[in-house]
TIFILUM-64266 format. One record per residue: residue number from 0; residue in one letter; x, y, z of N, C-alpha, C, O in turn. Coordinates in Angstrom, 3 decimals, decimal comma. Example, Ala and Ser with C-alpha at 12.3 -4.5 7.8 and 13.67 -1.06 7.14 Angstrom:
% residues 2
    k  r       nc1       nc2       nc3      cac1      cac2      cac3       cc1       cc2       cc3       oc1       oc2       oc3
    0  A    13,190    -5,690     7,800    12,300    -4,500     7,800    13,200    -3,300     7,800    14,236    -3,319     8,465
    1  S    12,850    -2,250     7,080    13,670    -1,060     7,140    12,900     0,030     7,870    13,409     1,138     8,039
This chain:
% residues 178
    k  r       nc1       nc2       nc3      cac1      cac2      cac3       cc1       cc2       cc3       oc1       oc2       oc3
    0  T   -70,948    34,314   -54,198   -69,812    35,031   -53,657   -68,566    34,630   -54,417   -68,310    33,442   -54,618
    1  T   -67,800    35,600   -54,836   -66,550    35,347   -55,536   -65,393    35,631   -54,596   -65,311    36,700   -53,991
    2  Y   -64,498    34,652   -54,483   -63,326    34,820   -53,647   -62,114    35,011   -54,549   -62,000    34,336   -55,572
    3  P   -61,203    35,921   -54,190   -60,049    36,170   -55,040   -59,063    35,012   -54,956   -59,110    34,206   -54,027
    4  C   -58,190    34,942   -55,917   -57,172    33,902   -55,895   -56,127    34,237   -54,840   -55,906    35,406   -54,521
    5  F   -55,479    33,195   -54,295   -54,474    33,416   -53,260   -53,211    34,057   -53,825   -52,443    34,668   -53,082
    6  E   -52,990    33,925   -55,124   -51,803    34,517   -55,735   -51,978    35,995   -56,015   -50,997    36,699   -56,254
    7  C   -53,214    36,479   -55,990   -53,478    37,882   -56,291   -52,937    38,774   -55,181   -52,975    38,404   -54,007
    8  T   -52,443    39,923   -55,542   -51,952    40,889   -54,567   -53,056    41,905   -54,313   -53,532    42,546   -55,250
    9  P   -53,479    42,062   -53,035   -54,527    43,045   -52,760   -54,002    44,453   -52,961   -52,796    44,690   -52,901
   10  P   -54,910    45,386   -53,201   -54,474    46,769   -53,359   -53,758    47,253   -52,105   -54,079    46,808   -51,003
   11  G   -52,811    48,141   -52,252   -52,068    48,684   -51,117   -52,858    49,773   -50,426   -54,020    50,007   -50,755
   12  P   -52,226    50,449   -49,459   -52,915    51,521   -48,740   -53,337    52,639   -49,685   -52,612    53,004   -50,610
   13  A   -54,508    53,161   -49,433   -55,011    54,271   -50,249   -54,265    55,546   -49,877   -53,838    55,720   -48,736
   14  R   -54,118    56,420   -50,844   -53,489    57,710   -50,565   -54,386    58,488   -49,603   -55,612    58,422   -49,680
   15  G   -53,752    59,217   -48,710   -54,520    60,034   -47,779   -55,073    59,266   -46,600   -55,961    59,771   -45,913
   16  L   -54,587    58,067   -46,339   -55,048    57,273   -45,205   -54,696    58,008   -43,906   -53,546    58,393   -43,699
   17  R   -55,691    58,199   -43,035   -55,489    58,932   -41,783   -55,285    57,949   -40,625   -55,800    56,832   -40,675
   18  P   -54,546    58,344   -39,590   -54,359    57,464   -38,432   -55,654    57,318   -37,638   -56,486    58,225   -37,626
   19  E   -55,817    56,194   -36,988   -56,988    55,941   -36,142   -56,864    56,699   -34,819   -55,767    56,950   -34,320
   20  H   -58,023    57,054   -34,274   -58,099    57,646   -32,940   -59,218    56,906   -32,213   -60,355    56,868   -32,682
   21  A   -58,886    56,322   -31,073   -59,869    55,501   -30,358   -60,062    56,002   -28,931   -59,151    56,543   -28,304
   22  R   -61,276    55,802   -28,449   -61,609    56,085   -27,056   -62,545    54,979   -26,599   -63,526    54,668   -27,275
   23  G   -62,246    54,395   -25,466   -63,083    53,314   -24,997   -62,981    53,117   -23,506   -62,163    53,739   -22,828
   24  F   -63,824    52,243   -23,012   -63,772    51,867   -21,608   -64,301    50,445   -21,493   -65,026    49,948   -22,355
   25  D   -63,912    49,821   -20,408   -64,529    48,557   -20,028   -64,585    48,524   -18,515   -63,736    49,097   -17,833
   26  G   -65,571    47,863   -18,015   -65,756    47,738   -16,575   -66,429    46,424   -16,285   -67,270    45,954   -17,052
   27  G   -66,061    45,847   -15,193   -66,631    44,540   -14,905   -66,786    44,266   -13,432   -66,306    45,002   -12,569
   28  L   -67,476    43,178   -13,185   -67,678    42,659   -11,839   -67,227    41,217   -11,828   -67,462    40,470   -12,778
   29  G   -66,576    40,831   -10,744   -66,158    39,448   -10,603   -66,565    38,907    -9,255   -66,699    39,655    -8,287
   30  W   -66,760    37,615    -9,196   -67,153    36,965    -7,954   -66,446    35,620    -7,861   -66,352    34,898    -8,853
   31  T   -65,956    35,286    -6,691   -65,351    33,989    -6,432   -66,002    33,405    -5,190   -66,163    34,085    -4,177
   32  S   -66,369    32,143    -5,283   -67,029    31,477    -4,166   -66,044    31,253    -3,021   -64,834    31,230    -3,248
   33  P   -66,539    31,090    -1,809   -65,653    30,713    -0,703   -64,955    29,393    -1,060   -65,606    28,437    -1,481
   34  G   -63,671    29,351    -0,894   -62,915    28,157    -1,280   -62,386    28,233    -2,701   -61,526    27,434    -3,074
   35  G   -62,875    29,175    -3,511   -62,349    29,421    -4,845   -62,688    28,400    -5,913   -62,047    28,403    -6,964
   36  R   -63,666    27,526    -5,700   -63,986    26,495    -6,691   -64,842    27,017    -7,848   -64,939    26,371    -8,891
   37  L   -65,452    28,166    -7,666   -66,316    28,739    -8,700   -66,042    30,232    -8,787   -65,971    30,917    -7,767
   38  S   -65,890    30,732   -10,000   -65,739    32,169   -10,176   -66,502    32,588   -11,427   -66,661    31,816   -12,373
   39  A   -66,961    33,816   -11,404   -67,717    34,363   -12,531   -67,309    35,820   -12,713   -66,991    36,517   -11,749
   40  R   -67,325    36,269   -13,974   -66,996    37,642   -14,311   -67,960    38,131   -15,385   -68,348    37,380   -16,281
   41  L   -68,331    39,374   -15,283   -69,172    40,022   -16,280   -68,536    41,374   -16,583   -68,312    42,180   -15,679
   42  T   -68,245    41,619   -17,863   -67,558    42,841   -18,273   -68,334    43,497   -19,407   -68,719    42,831   -20,368
   43  G   -68,558    44,781   -19,299   -69,159    45,562   -20,370   -68,080    46,411   -21,025   -67,129    46,830   -20,365
   44  F   -68,224    46,665   -22,313   -67,214    47,468   -23,010   -67,852    48,366   -24,053   -68,939    48,093   -24,564
   45  D   -67,143    49,448   -24,353   -67,578    50,405   -25,354   -66,316    50,979   -25,990   -65,434    51,469   -25,284
   46  L   -66,227    50,923   -27,318   -65,064    51,424   -28,042   -65,547    52,236   -29,236   -66,303    51,739   -30,071
   47  T   -65,104    53,485   -29,309   -65,412    54,344   -30,448   -64,105    54,681   -31,148   -63,143    55,120   -30,518
   48  I   -64,081    54,470   -32,465   -62,877    54,733   -33,251   -63,226    55,718   -34,354   -64,178    55,512   -35,106
   49  R   -62,441    56,800   -34,445   -62,551    57,725   -35,561   -61,475    57,359   -36,576   -60,342    57,053   -36,204
   50  D   -61,824    57,391   -37,835   -60,893    57,071   -38,924   -60,342    55,654   -38,820   -59,161    55,423   -39,079
   51  E   -61,193    54,708   -38,441   -60,746    53,312   -38,356   -60,222    52,848   -39,720   -60,847    53,100   -40,750
   52  I   -59,098    52,186   -39,715   -58,522    51,665   -40,951   -59,076    50,268   -41,184   -58,960    49,390   -40,329
   53  N   -59,681    50,074   -42,353   -60,285    48,787   -42,682   -60,003    48,475   -44,144   -59,515    49,326   -44,887
   54  Y   -60,310    47,265   -44,545   -60,062    46,822   -45,911   -61,386    46,724   -46,648   -62,331    46,116   -46,145
   55  A   -61,466    47,310   -47,826   -62,686    47,292   -48,637   -62,300    47,082   -50,096   -61,218    47,478   -50,530
   56  L   -63,199    46,456   -50,840   -62,969    46,261   -52,270   -63,718    47,332   -53,043   -64,820    47,682   -52,619
   57  P   -63,233    47,863   -54,103   -61,948    47,567   -54,731   -60,843    48,491   -54,247   -59,723    48,421   -54,754
   58  E   -61,127    49,364   -53,270   -60,192    50,425   -52,896   -58,949    49,926   -52,171   -57,879    50,518   -52,315
   59  G   -59,064    48,852   -51,396   -57,974    48,419   -50,511   -58,219    48,981   -49,126   -59,343    48,939   -48,626
   60  Y   -57,179    49,504   -48,505   -57,319    50,046   -47,154   -57,920    51,437   -47,212   -57,479    52,293   -47,979
   61  V   -58,948    51,648   -46,375   -59,671    52,912   -46,335   -59,951    53,291   -44,887   -59,861    52,459   -43,985
   62  N   -60,293    54,562   -44,679   -60,733    55,011   -43,363   -62,246    54,914   -43,265   -62,961    55,280   -44,198
   63  I   -62,726    54,425   -42,143   -64,141    54,491   -41,795   -64,260    55,673   -40,848   -63,606    55,707   -39,806
   64  D   -65,104    56,652   -41,210   -65,176    57,890   -40,431   -65,388    57,620   -38,945   -64,707    58,196   -38,097
   65  R   -66,339    56,736   -38,638   -66,644    56,470   -37,230   -67,091    55,025   -37,103   -67,878    54,534   -37,913
   66  A   -66,588    54,353   -36,087   -67,009    52,987   -35,790   -67,186    52,862   -34,280   -66,444    53,461   -33,502
   67  R   -68,173    52,081   -33,887   -68,428    51,900   -32,457   -68,781    50,449   -32,190   -69,600    49,849   -32,887
   68  T   -68,146    49,899   -31,167   -68,433    48,541   -30,720   -68,775    48,584   -29,241   -67,998    49,075   -28,422
   69  T   -69,947    48,063   -28,913   -70,352    47,946   -27,516   -70,727    46,490   -27,272   -71,131    45,778   -28,192
   70  G   -70,591    46,066   -26,048   -70,954    44,685   -25,784   -70,703    44,270   -24,355   -70,437    45,081   -23,468
   71  V   -70,800    42,954   -24,176   -70,645    42,360   -22,858   -69,942    41,016   -23,003   -70,153    40,294   -23,978
   72  E   -69,107    40,691   -22,023   -68,438    39,399   -21,951   -68,799    38,754   -20,621   -68,814    39,413   -19,582
   73  A   -69,085    37,470   -20,666   -69,372    36,714   -19,450   -68,437    35,510   -19,400   -68,226    34,837   -20,409
   74  E   -67,880    35,245   -18,223   -66,962    34,130   -18,054   -67,321    33,362   -16,788   -67,779    33,939   -15,801
   75  L   -67,106    32,063   -16,834   -67,357    31,196   -15,694   -66,241    30,167   -15,610   -65,898    29,542   -16,613
   76  D   -65,675    29,986   -14,434   -64,661    28,963   -14,169   -65,148    28,132   -12,996   -65,565    28,675   -11,973
   77  A   -65,095    26,803   -13,146   -65,547    25,918   -12,081   -64,587    24,746   -11,927   -64,241    24,081   -12,903
   78  A   -64,165    24,505   -10,703   -63,370    23,324   -10,387   -64,357    22,212   -10,044   -65,116    22,325    -9,082
   79  L   -64,343    21,135   -10,833   -65,262    20,025   -10,638   -64,544    18,895    -9,890   -63,407    19,065    -9,448
   80  A   -65,187    17,786    -9,756   -64,609    16,631    -9,051   -63,695    15,827    -9,962   -63,743    15,998   -11,180
   81  W   -62,877    14,969    -9,411   -62,030    13,991   -10,093   -61,048    14,614   -11,087   -60,751    14,013   -12,120
   82  G   -60,548    15,803   -10,786   -59,548    16,429   -11,635   -60,103    17,212   -12,816   -59,334    17,686   -13,653
   83  F   -61,404    17,354   -12,901   -62,027    18,086   -14,002   -62,214    19,559   -13,636   -62,427    19,893   -12,470
   84  S   -62,133    20,418   -14,621   -62,495    21,823   -14,465   -63,227    22,265   -15,724   -63,036    21,695   -16,798
   85  L   -64,052    23,269   -15,586   -64,877    23,762   -16,684   -64,684    25,264   -16,806   -64,718    25,988   -15,811
   86  K   -64,479    25,729   -18,041   -64,386    27,152   -18,329   -65,367    27,458   -19,450   -65,439    26,725   -20,436
   87  A   -66,109    28,522   -19,302   -67,051    28,925   -20,349   -66,965    30,434   -20,513   -66,784    31,166   -19,540
   88  S   -67,097    30,893   -21,752   -67,096    32,332   -22,008   -68,061    32,630   -23,150   -68,287    31,802   -24,032
   89  Y   -68,616    33,820   -23,108   -69,536    34,277   -24,144   -69,321    35,776   -24,338   -69,167    36,514   -23,365
   90  T   -69,311    36,222   -25,582   -69,195    37,641   -25,894   -70,303    38,046   -26,861   -70,514    37,404   -27,889
   91  Y   -70,994    39,105   -26,520   -71,935    39,737   -27,443   -71,328    41,089   -27,819   -70,976    41,879   -26,943
   92  A   -71,206    41,355   -29,123   -70,648    42,617   -29,600   -71,591    43,238   -30,629   -71,971    42,591   -31,604
   93  H   -71,958    44,478   -30,405   -72,754    45,256   -31,346   -71,782    46,232   -32,000   -71,432    47,253   -31,409
   94  A   -71,346    45,919   -33,220   -70,294    46,690   -33,893   -70,852    47,300   -35,170   -71,262    46,583   -36,082
   95  R   -70,866    48,631   -35,232   -71,445    49,337   -36,375   -70,554    50,501   -36,782   -69,814    51,054   -35,969
   96  D   -70,642    50,863   -38,068   -69,961    52,079   -38,520   -70,930    53,254   -38,348   -72,042    53,082   -37,849
   97  G   -70,499    54,436   -38,762   -71,305    55,644   -38,585   -72,630    55,626   -39,318   -73,537    56,375   -38,954
   98  T   -72,774    54,783   -40,354   -74,032    54,685   -41,096   -74,978    53,656   -40,489   -76,129    53,547   -40,911
   99  G   -74,501    52,900   -39,504   -75,310    51,844   -38,907   -75,058    50,468   -39,501   -75,646    49,481   -39,059
  100  A   -74,180    50,397   -40,509   -73,854    49,102   -41,127   -72,921    48,306   -40,202   -72,102    48,892   -39,494
  101  P   -73,047    46,968   -40,208   -72,174    46,146   -39,354   -70,709    46,294   -39,753   -70,385    46,408   -40,935
  102  L   -69,830    46,292   -38,754   -68,402    46,305   -39,032   -67,992    44,945   -39,585   -68,544    43,914   -39,201
  103  L   -67,038    44,957   -40,473   -66,577    43,729   -41,099   -65,846    42,831   -40,102   -65,119    43,307   -39,230
  104  R   -66,056    41,523   -40,252   -65,344    40,487   -39,515   -65,572    40,497   -38,016   -64,777    39,922   -37,273
  105  V   -66,639    41,138   -37,551   -66,952    41,153   -36,122   -68,257    40,395   -35,915   -69,324    40,918   -36,239
  106  P   -68,202    39,168   -35,379   -69,439    38,434   -35,131   -70,188    39,031   -33,940   -69,568    39,533   -33,003
  107  A   -71,490    38,977   -33,974   -72,280    39,480   -32,851   -72,152    38,564   -31,647   -72,193    39,031   -30,509
  108  N   -71,999    37,268   -31,880   -71,941    36,291   -30,799   -70,730    35,379   -30,970   -70,456    34,891   -32,066
  109  A   -70,017    35,158   -29,883   -68,887    34,231   -29,893   -68,769    33,630   -28,501   -69,002    34,306   -27,499
  110  G   -68,410    32,365   -28,450   -68,281    31,735   -27,149   -67,489    30,447   -27,212   -67,215    29,911   -28,285
  111  S   -67,133    29,971   -26,049   -66,415    28,707   -25,975   -66,700    28,029   -24,643   -67,046    28,665   -23,648
  112  V   -66,540    26,710   -24,670   -66,639    25,893   -23,462   -65,435    24,971   -23,479   -65,141    24,341   -24,495
  113  E   -64,737    24,889   -22,347   -63,545    24,054   -22,247   -63,661    23,158   -21,024   -63,878    23,628   -19,907
  114  L   -63,512    21,858   -21,257   -63,501    20,876   -20,171   -62,081    20,339   -20,071   -61,581    19,713   -21,005
  115  D   -61,435    20,585   -18,940   -60,057    20,142   -18,717   -60,040    19,016   -17,696   -60,897    18,940   -16,815
  116  W   -59,042    18,139   -17,834   -58,844    17,051   -16,876   -57,357    16,913   -16,608   -56,549    16,903   -17,536
  117  T   -57,000    16,806   -15,343   -55,618    16,596   -14,929   -55,598    15,493   -13,891   -56,386    15,494   -12,945
  118  H   -54,670    14,536   -14,084   -54,500    13,448   -13,112   -53,047    12,992   -13,171   -52,622    12,376   -14,148
  119  G   -52,296    13,297   -12,129   -50,886    12,913   -12,116   -50,142    13,552   -13,269   -50,107    14,776   -13,395
  120  R   -49,537    12,711   -14,124   -48,782    13,205   -15,276   -49,639    13,438   -16,511   -49,142    13,954   -17,512
  121  A   -50,898    13,074   -16,463   -51,767    13,154   -17,638   -52,644    14,402   -17,600   -53,111    14,832   -16,545
  122  E   -52,851    14,971   -18,795   -53,755    16,114   -18,970   -54,557    15,905   -20,238   -54,072    15,300   -21,194
  123  A   -55,788    16,406   -20,248   -56,617    16,365   -21,455   -57,538    17,577   -21,453   -57,874    18,119   -20,400
  124  A   -57,939    17,992   -22,653   -58,849    19,130   -22,780   -59,740    18,949   -24,000   -59,277    18,536   -25,064
  125  L   -61,002    19,259   -23,840   -61,961    19,314   -24,930   -62,456    20,752   -24,990   -62,992    21,271   -24,011
  126  V   -62,275    21,397   -26,146   -62,670    22,796   -26,312   -63,657    22,881   -27,473   -63,389    22,379   -28,565
  127  V   -64,791    23,514   -27,230   -65,793    23,749   -28,269   -65,931    25,267   -28,402   -66,247    25,956   -27,433
  128  R   -65,688    25,783   -29,620   -65,783    27,208   -29,922   -66,895    27,435   -30,936   -67,137    26,601   -31,809
  129  S   -67,564    28,567   -30,809   -68,639    28,886   -31,738   -68,649    30,386   -32,013   -68,367    31,198   -31,133
  130  R   -68,980    30,734   -33,257   -69,109    32,139   -33,659   -70,304    32,281   -34,577   -70,608    31,384   -35,363
  131  S   -70,981    33,414   -34,472   -72,087    33,699   -35,387   -71,526    34,262   -36,689   -70,324    34,498   -36,810
  132  A   -72,401    34,470   -37,648   -71,994    34,998   -38,956   -71,449    36,419   -38,814   -71,781    37,138   -37,872
  133  A   -70,608    36,804   -39,769   -70,060    38,160   -39,801   -69,865    38,571   -41,254   -69,563    37,737   -42,108
  134  Q   -70,037    39,844   -41,526   -69,821    40,371   -42,866   -68,326    40,457   -43,158   -67,527    40,682   -42,248
  135  D   -67,946    40,280   -44,417   -66,576    40,449   -44,858   -66,617    41,106   -46,236   -67,682    41,179   -46,849
  136  V   -65,489    41,578   -46,726   -65,465    42,204   -48,042   -65,801    41,210   -49,138   -66,234    41,615   -50,217
  137  Y   -65,615    39,938   -48,895   -65,884    38,907   -49,902   -67,242    38,241   -49,716   -67,530    37,254   -50,393
  138  G   -68,074    38,742   -48,833   -69,381    38,149   -48,581   -69,591    37,960   -47,092   -69,219    38,813   -46,286
  139  V   -70,187    36,840   -46,736   -70,490    36,559   -45,346   -69,593    35,427   -44,860   -69,449    34,401   -45,525
  140  I   -68,997    35,630   -43,700   -68,286    34,538   -43,032   -69,360    33,766   -42,284   -70,001    34,298   -41,377
  141  R   -69,550    32,534   -42,661   -70,632    31,737   -42,092   -70,384    31,408   -40,616   -69,237    31,335   -40,176
  142  P   -71,457    31,211   -39,861   -71,284    30,815   -38,462   -70,678    29,416   -38,392   -70,813    28,627   -39,328
  143  F   -70,023    29,119   -37,298   -69,447    27,787   -37,141   -69,334    27,416   -35,673   -69,300    28,269   -34,787
  144  T   -69,277    26,123   -35,454   -68,961    25,542   -34,156   -67,940    24,453   -34,422   -68,155    23,596   -35,279
  145  V   -66,837    24,477   -33,700   -65,758    23,521   -33,918   -65,285    22,988   -32,565   -65,258    23,719   -31,575
  146  A   -64,913    21,703   -32,534   -64,438    21,065   -31,314   -63,012    20,555   -31,507   -62,684    19,982   -32,546
  147  N   -62,173    20,765   -30,502   -60,783    20,322   -30,518   -60,503    19,512   -29,253   -61,017    19,821   -28,178
  148  L   -59,686    18,477   -29,397   -59,326    17,606   -28,280   -57,815    17,542   -28,187   -57,134    17,376   -29,199
  149  S   -57,286    17,671   -26,985   -55,841    17,557   -26,807   -55,535    16,760   -25,556   -56,347    16,679   -24,634
  150  G   -54,357    16,177   -25,541   -53,909    15,412   -24,383   -52,411    15,514   -24,252   -51,708    15,773   -25,228
  151  A   -51,922    15,311   -23,044   -50,490    15,393   -22,808   -50,097    14,406   -21,720   -50,891    14,078   -20,838
  152  W   -48,857    13,942   -21,802   -48,264    13,054   -20,797   -46,908    13,638   -20,435   -46,038    13,789   -21,293
  153  K   -46,734    13,960   -19,172   -45,498    14,557   -18,701   -44,477    13,451   -18,452   -44,647    12,651   -17,532
  154  L   -43,409    13,398   -19,268   -42,359    12,388   -19,107   -41,481    12,695   -17,898   -41,102    11,794   -17,149
  155  N   -41,163    13,976   -17,717   -40,421    14,432   -16,541   -40,699    15,923   -16,388   -41,611    16,451   -17,024
  156  D   -39,921    16,605   -15,549   -40,169    18,032   -15,307   -39,859    18,916   -16,506   -40,233    20,089   -16,518
  157  H   -39,171    18,366   -17,531   -38,746    19,186   -18,653   -39,305    18,735   -20,001   -39,219    19,481   -20,977
  158  V   -39,874    17,536   -20,077   -40,340    16,995   -21,358   -41,779    16,504   -21,217   -42,135    15,820   -20,258
  159  Q   -42,586    16,874   -22,198   -43,999    16,484   -22,210   -44,381    16,081   -23,628   -44,060    16,791   -24,581
  160  L   -45,056    14,960   -23,775   -45,590    14,537   -25,065   -47,000    15,086   -25,199   -47,793    15,012   -24,260
  161  T   -47,310    15,636   -26,364   -48,616    16,241   -26,582   -49,222    15,716   -27,880   -48,529    15,562   -28,885
  162  A   -50,516    15,446   -27,842   -51,260    15,068   -29,047   -52,494    15,965   -29,121   -53,082    16,337   -28,105
  163  R   -52,867    16,301   -30,358   -54,018    17,189   -30,527   -54,785    16,791   -31,775   -54,191    16,507   -32,815
  164  A   -56,087    16,773   -31,669   -56,963    16,568   -32,820   -57,864    17,795   -32,912   -58,637    18,079   -31,997
  165  E   -57,757    18,519   -34,023   -58,558    19,723   -34,199   -59,696    19,461   -35,166   -59,583    18,647   -36,082
  166  N   -60,797    20,170   -34,944   -61,969    20,071   -35,807   -62,468    18,630   -35,862   -62,507    18,016   -36,928
  167  L   -62,845    18,104   -34,711   -63,223    16,695   -34,579   -64,348    16,269   -35,522   -64,344    15,135   -36,003
  168  A   -65,292    17,136   -35,791   -66,428    16,786   -36,645   -66,171    17,121   -38,113   -67,076    17,003   -38,938
  169  D   -64,964    17,532   -38,444   -64,576    17,885   -39,808   -65,517    18,934   -40,417   -65,979    18,800   -41,551
  170  V   -65,781    19,967   -39,636   -66,663    21,052   -40,052   -65,927    21,966   -41,015   -64,762    22,292   -40,789
  171  R   -66,596    22,390   -42,099   -66,000    23,370   -43,013   -66,302    24,745   -42,452   -67,458    25,141   -42,310
  172  Y   -65,224    25,469   -42,133   -65,409    26,804   -41,577   -64,275    27,711   -42,012   -63,239    27,260   -42,501
  173  Q   -64,501    29,012   -41,821   -63,542    30,028   -42,226   -63,448    31,053   -41,111   -64,455    31,418   -40,505
  174  Q   -62,234    31,517   -40,841   -62,023    32,581   -39,884   -61,330    33,738   -40,591   -60,617    33,538   -41,574
  175  A   -61,540    34,921   -40,094   -60,832    36,090   -40,614   -60,262    36,828   -39,420   -60,987    37,157   -38,482
  176  F   -58,970    37,087   -39,455   -58,293    37,796   -38,383   -57,815    39,132   -38,922   -57,203    39,195   -39,988
  177  G   -58,091    40,185   -38,194   -57,604    41,497   -38,619   -58,406    42,098   -39,738   -58,103    43,201   -40,191
């Protein structure tokens, strides 16, 4: 895989670029336990875009005649003992263009787990995020799992000290946004 230099200027918008037109829906179910210590949500979604604007080599920005993403999101929130809480989420997305090829930069699987702790003036959080592989114009964005740790101490009602360590295992990973 060849990656372009950061100093290079990507091609600009292609002539004749058409505006996107999208139609979609999402619907979900949620449940909260008596007392509110546990909640769960399940949401399904479907999005169809005509003339989706995307980036491709060597053309630059181009229209994709038709793109469709369908999937499901699941979320869980739990209040645990001793000031701990747990949040977990998972998303499955089936994203394809009109030819059946995968849409760029859309992983099929993504999820996170967050363990939070609060006690008096102190707070801490451990977050583990994971994504499956996704296609990109420069090749494949490899799957990754990364863990971040943060903590805070509230000095008063207006000032808080915060420390954060990201990528605890020093994993080599790449993200693509947009």
